[in-house]
Every structure is written in C-alpha cells, then in structure tokens.
C-alpha positions in Angstrom: -2.6 9.4 -17.1 -1.2 11.3 -14.5 -0.6 10.2 -10.6 -2.0 11.7 -8.1 0.3 13.4 -5.5 -1.0 12.4 -2.1 0.8 12.6 1.6 2.3 9.8 3.6 -0.3 9.9 5.6 -2.7 9.9 3.0 -1.5 6.9 1.4 -1.3 5.0 4.7 -5.1 5.6 5.3 -6.0 4.8 1.8 -4.2 1.4 2.2 -5.9 0.8 5.5 -9.1 1.3 4.0 -8.1 -1.2 1.4 -7.4 -4.0 3.6 -10.3 -3.6 5.6 -12.4 -4.3 2.4 -10.1 -7.1 1.5 -10.4 -8.4 5.0 -14.0 -9.5 4.6 -13.0 -12.0 1.8 -9.4 -12.8 3.9 -8.8 -13.8 7.6 -6.3 -12.3 8.9 -6.3 -9.1 6.9 -7.4 -6.8 9.4 -4.3 -7.6 11.8 -2.0 -6.1 9.3 0.3 -3.1 10.8 0.2 -0.4 7.8 3.5 2.0 7.9 3.8 5.3 6.3 5.2 4.7 2.8 8.6 5.3 2.4 10.3 7.2 -0.7 12.6 5.6 -2.8 14.1 7.1 -6.4 11.5 6.8 -9.0 11.8 3.7 -11.3 10.8 3.4 -14.6 7.2 3.9 -14.1 7.5 6.9 -11.4 6.4 4.8 -8.5 8.6 6.7 -6.0 7.5 5.1 -2.4 6.7 1.7 -1.0 5.2 0.0 2.4 6.2 -3.3 3.8 3.8 -4.6 6.2 5.3 -4.5 9.6 4.0 -7.8 11.0 4.2 -11.7 9.4 1.4 -12.6 7.1 -0.2 -16.0 5.8 0.7 -16.6 2.4 -3.2 -15.5 1.0 -3.4 -12.5 2.6 0.0 -11.2 2.0 -0.9 -11.7 -1.6 -3.6 -9.6 -1.5 -2.0 -7.2 0.8 0.9 -6.6 -1.7 -1.4 -6.8 -4.7 -3.2 -3.3 -3.1 0.4 -1.9 -2.4 1.3 -2.4 -6.0 -2.1 -1.0 -7.2 -1.5 2.2 -5.2 1.9 2.9 -6.2 0.6 2.6 -9.6 -2.0 5.2 -8.4 -0.3 7.6 -6.2 3.2 9.5 -5.3 4.7 11.1 -2.7 5.3 14.8 -3.3 8.7 16.2 -3.5 
C-alpha cells in the first residue's frame, strides 16, 4: 500500500485532530504544541519526516501522542 503525500501543514493539522480525540481519554493531551514535521532521510519503510512535540508531556499523554505520530509516519510522506 502506498503512502499518501501531504504538506507539512496538512500533517500537523491531522495530528492535531488526532490528539484532540486522544484528549477525551488522556488529560493534558490538548496542551501539546504540535510543530511542523521536519524532513529526514527516508528510512527502510519510506518514512521521511518526524515531529517532536514542543512541550513536556506527562508519561501517559506522551505515549499516546508518540503512537499517533508513528502511525501517521507510516501513512503519510512529505513531498519531494
């Protein structure tokens, strides 16, 4: 299955939507500041970007947000 090409803004917006859904179950998730994804060399799976949330997250929230990021890295790529 191919990956969907999205701009950095589209990826950030989608992650913000997913974090908002997480927030219903994980207090503090809405306080996560999501920056634009940063391009990186493609790995063996073709993932060519990553995001590091900009504020300190509690352990429960950080796990859920990082999982959402990893899922999205599998789904979406930045354009060349």
